[in-house]
N, C-alpha and C positions, 0 to 999 in steps of 0.2 A: 976358213974356218968352215963350208962345206960341203970340204973333201974330210975333216978328220971325222964329223961327224957322217957322212957315208959311207968313209972307213968303219964303224962303228956300230952301222948299220948291218952292214956285212959280217960282221966278227962274232954280233949278240943274234941277228938274225929274229927279234920279239920286239922289238919294235911297232907300239901298237896304238899309242897315241902318245898327243901333246898334250903338254900342262902349260898357258901364259899364265903365269903371272900377271893379269894389266895392272896401267899407275905408269906403267913409265912410257917415255915417248920411245916406237919404236919397235917395242915388243911385239906389236900384234905383224905389222910390214912383216917382221920377221918367220911369225910365225905360217904368213902368210908362203914366204920363201920357200919354207921345208916344206909348205905343204904340194905344192907344185911338184915337188921331188919324190914324193910319197903320196901315190893316191888314195890308197886306201887305207890312212892316217886320219884318226877320228881328232876333233881338237875341240881342248876345252878350254876355256877360257873366263878366269875369276875373277872377277872387281876390274875390270876395266870397262876399259870406256861403254860410250851408248850403241847401242843395240845396231842403230844404221849405222855409225861409225865402222861397226867390226863387222857389217854385215860388207859395204861398203870395200873397206879394206883387200876384202878377200875374192869380195867380184871380180875389183881391178885387175886381179893378180891372177884369174880364170878356176881358180880355189869352188867349187858345190860350198854354198852355206851351210847343207845337206849334210857337211860333214861336220859341222861348229857345235857347240855347249856353249854355251854361254850360261854362267852362273854369280847371283850379285852377292849369294850368302856374305861371304867372308868379308870380316868389320878390316883384318892385317892380317899377317904374312902365315904364318899359324894356321888363322882358317881358313885362308888360302887354302891349304893342303885337306887337312879334317875335315871341310864341309866335302868335299870333291871322293873322300874314300870311297864312303859306300855306292857313289857312281861308278869310277873304275872298276870295284871289284865287278860290280853288276856286268856291267862289259866288258868283264875277264883281263880287263888288261893286267897284263905281266910287266912293262916297259913305258917308262913314258920319256921323252926329248923334256924337258923343265928349262922353259924361255924367261929370262927373265934381264933385266938391264947387269954390266960387270960389279959397278960398285951394289950390289944386291946379292953378287948370286951368292958370295960365301953364308951368308944367312938364310937364305932359301936353300945353299944343299944341307945345311945340318939339319933342318929342320925337315927336309922329305928323306933323308939319312935315317929321321929317327922313326915319323910317322909313314914313310910309301913301304923304308925298310922292314917295320913292322908288319906290313902286310903284308910284304914278298912283290912288290914293288918296286925292281930297279928304275935306273933312271941316268940319262945322256946330257948335262948342263948344253944349254944353246946359249950365250952372252951375249948380248945388244953391246955395241961398246958405247961406253960413252967417257962426259969429262971429272964424271961426277968420285969423288975421294972415296972409299972403302969404308962400309959404316962400320962404328964399333967395335971395338971386341966384345963389352959388354950384353949389344945390342944383340949377340951372336948368343952370348950366352947364359941370358932371357930367355931371349925363345925358345932353345934347344930346351932351359928345365920346364918351358910352356908345354912344350907336345909329349916330356914326359908325363906332366899332369895328364895329359890326352890318352897318351898309351894308358895310366895306370887307372884312371878315374873314367876315359870318355867322354872328357869335359876338356872345350879350352877356362882360359883365363878370364876370356870375356866375358864364359856362361857362367862361370863361381862368383864373377862380380857383381852379373847381375843380382845375385841370390844375395850377399855379403850388404849389399842396400837394402833387404829391408829387416836386417839385425835389427836388433838397437844405438843407438848409438852410440851408451857407453861402450859396451864392444868394441866396434871400430874403434873409438878415442884411444881407445889403453892397448892401437894395436899400431 
């Protein structure tokens, strides 16, 4: 797997960041291993393990924790991406390694295509092997729709849902 990633990096020469969708076993470890091969790679971990656990993983891999950007604002896969877009753009990131579990990768790639792609940020998937079954297509379709809503409105379904909680019950009950 790392040989494939290395070949992609040579071809693109644009890899500037590493985006880890936290929450799955092995994701941070895979990112730390990848970071060993790319000493200038900045690493964003979105809603993963505790900071202490993440720092320990990267320190044990001899990766400087100054390269880490930990973000805990995301509440779901769509917001893993949307909450980090401003920071990625601020750092002029043009391309990221997208690290997540293999069963989660199709949905992550679909969301990344809309969210990151709309911002001119390319990605290279790096799947962490598991024995989990792939996620249902309906979940992928739902999150692509949510990503398009974000693209059109700048808001996620999570933020819109919070506003809907303040609507009168008659409106919510009839929907």
